[in-house]
Backbone as CSV, one residue per row, in Angstrom:
resi,resn,N_x,N_y,N_z,CA_x,CA_y,CA_z,C_x,C_y,C_z
1,MET,-92.266,46.538,160.790,-91.682,45.924,161.853,-90.330,44.763,161.373
2,ALA,-91.288,44.010,160.836,-90.110,42.822,160.409,-88.696,43.501,159.605
3,TYR,-88.891,44.581,159.451,-87.155,45.594,159.086,-86.712,45.854,160.457
4,LEU,-87.825,46.322,161.028,-87.075,46.648,162.173,-86.499,45.337,163.147
5,GLU,-87.224,44.148,163.467,-86.702,43.419,163.832,-85.517,42.582,163.257
6,GLN,-84.967,42.502,162.438,-83.864,41.930,161.409,-83.087,42.922,161.516
7,SER,-82.657,44.492,160.854,-81.855,45.192,160.993,-81.563,46.354,162.412
8,GLY,-82.337,45.888,163.339,-82.017,47.135,164.520,-82.826,48.216,163.707
9,THR,-82.054,49.181,165.037,-82.544,50.608,165.730,-82.930,51.159,164.410
10,ALA,-83.965,51.932,163.679,-83.834,53.548,162.720,-83.136,54.652,163.307
11,ASN,-83.184,54.542,164.237,-82.608,55.663,164.644,-81.363,56.000,163.864
12,LEU,-80.940,57.161,163.131,-79.590,57.330,162.965,-78.775,57.419,163.745
13,GLY,-78.378,58.281,164.220,-77.549,58.211,165.728,-76.890,56.889,166.120
14,LEU,-77.726,56.206,166.824,-77.863,54.933,167.251,-76.351,54.242,166.084
15,ARG,-76.777,54.428,164.846,-76.784,54.013,163.248,-75.427,53.916,163.576
16,MET,-74.971,55.546,163.523,-73.756,56.294,162.635,-72.359,55.543,164.274
17,GLU,-73.047,55.709,165.509,-72.070,54.985,166.657,-72.256,53.875,166.414
18,ARG,-72.504,52.868,165.796,-72.447,51.631,165.662,-70.811,52.098,164.289
19,GLY,-71.405,52.424,163.807,-70.591,52.016,162.722,-68.991,53.256,162.748
20,PHE,-69.117,54.382,163.208,-68.137,54.888,163.450,-66.599,53.659,164.719
21,ALA,-67.984,52.836,165.843,-66.970,52.350,166.836,-67.303,50.981,165.835
22,LEU,-67.531,50.433,164.877,-67.063,49.448,163.623,-65.226,50.049,163.014
23,LEU,-65.431,50.613,162.692,-64.188,51.602,162.034,-63.304,51.437,162.976
24,ALA,-63.391,52.152,164.194,-62.357,52.235,164.848,-62.100,50.693,165.522
25,THR,-62.473,49.681,165.844,-62.103,48.691,166.351,-61.382,47.964,164.932
26,ILE,-61.348,47.837,163.663,-61.001,47.645,162.136,-59.721,48.338,162.917
27,LEU,-59.707,49.901,162.680,-58.073,50.499,162.482,-56.968,50.222,163.828
28,ASN,-57.808,49.600,164.895,-57.351,49.371,166.105,-56.905,47.772,165.999
29,ASN,-57.608,47.046,165.071,-56.871,45.836,165.497,-56.023,45.742,164.016
30,VAL,-55.891,46.248,163.145,-54.882,46.512,161.914,-53.759,47.188,162.519
31,HIS,-54.170,47.278,163.414,-52.580,48.663,163.841,-52.052,47.490,165.479
32,GLY,-52.368,46.451,165.304,-52.114,45.884,166.421,-53.127,45.328,167.828
33,GLY,-53.886,46.453,167.965,-54.753,46.331,169.108,-55.309,45.540,169.647
34,LYS,-55.539,45.282,170.658,-56.792,44.281,171.105,-57.823,44.620,171.468
35,ALA,-58.496,45.739,171.116,-59.824,46.050,171.466,-61.019,45.336,170.915
36,ASN,-62.032,45.682,171.798,-63.057,44.885,170.659,-64.126,45.840,170.821
37,PHE,-65.103,45.327,169.799,-66.195,45.993,169.424,-66.668,46.861,170.369
38,GLU,-67.219,46.070,171.503,-67.731,47.156,172.574,-67.061,48.028,173.426
39,ASP,-65.398,48.081,173.204,-64.733,48.920,173.694,-65.242,50.133,173.335
40,PHE,-65.444,50.542,171.881,-65.775,51.968,171.658,-67.440,52.194,171.194
41,LEU,-67.557,51.353,172.230,-69.463,52.230,172.189,-69.733,52.259,173.735
42,PRO,-70.225,53.837,173.226,-70.737,54.449,174.503,-71.077,53.773,175.543
43,LYS,-71.042,53.770,176.638,-71.922,53.132,178.012,-73.219,53.337,178.436
44,ARG,-74.277,53.125,177.423,-75.620,53.857,178.301,-76.211,52.922,179.272
45,GLY,-77.022,53.765,179.870,-77.894,53.490,181.186,-76.677,52.257,182.256
46,GLU,-75.558,52.492,182.538,-74.223,51.590,182.997,-74.502,52.618,184.372
47,VAL,-73.711,51.836,184.971,-73.681,52.631,186.162,-72.125,52.810,186.480
48,VAL,-71.086,53.931,186.190,-69.779,53.672,185.862,-69.332,54.146,187.539
49,ASP,-68.994,53.830,188.293,-67.800,53.122,189.637,-66.780,54.997,189.282
50,GLU,-66.501,55.850,189.751,-66.033,56.875,189.529,-64.850,56.984,190.677
51,ALA,-63.559,56.863,190.791,-62.434,56.369,191.431,-62.648,58.497,192.111
52,GLU,-62.413,58.428,193.216,-61.900,59.639,193.689,-60.774,59.948,193.445
53,THR,-60.228,61.031,192.599,-58.693,61.439,192.505,-58.379,63.299,192.863
54,SER,-57.303,63.417,192.973,-57.054,64.779,193.752,-55.830,65.286,192.562
55,ALA,-55.558,66.242,193.494,-54.855,66.986,191.883,-53.391,66.395,191.827
56,GLN,-53.169,66.454,193.278,-51.820,65.180,192.693,-51.855,64.326,191.436
57,ASP,-53.034,63.183,191.979,-52.562,61.927,190.622,-52.703,62.962,189.018
58,LEU,-54.054,64.401,188.993,-53.739,64.703,188.062,-51.917,65.098,187.407
59,PHE,-51.989,65.732,188.508,-50.062,66.105,188.253,-49.198,65.278,187.942
60,ARG,-49.210,63.923,188.280,-48.599,62.788,188.220,-49.198,62.067,187.236
61,LEU,-50.124,62.139,186.538,-50.778,61.745,185.175,-50.690,62.098,184.143
62,LEU,-50.166,63.748,184.156,-49.601,65.150,182.863,-48.003,64.419,183.064
63,GLN,-47.826,64.490,184.276,-45.866,64.153,184.164,-45.679,63.173,184.135
64,SER,-46.038,62.116,183.430,-45.805,60.816,183.242,-45.833,60.847,181.504
65,VAL,-46.363,61.951,180.744,-47.161,62.216,179.798,-45.449,62.818,178.893
66,LYS,-45.012,62.842,178.457,-43.491,62.747,177.688,-43.642,62.946,176.420
67,ARG,-42.780,64.209,175.807,-43.289,64.070,173.912,-42.417,63.753,173.817
């Protein structure tokens, strides 16, 4: 129990998520980004307010992305 209290969960999946989030944060910051560590972690248990979107919104979004 002392190990788990000191080092966190023993769940391998959660540890991998945190590792990948750390790697993504480092790469983002090296390339001039301003993202935080928490920005790359999945939102668990939080209610996400999804905005209503229409087909026109999607079409405008796709048009704004140009190669």
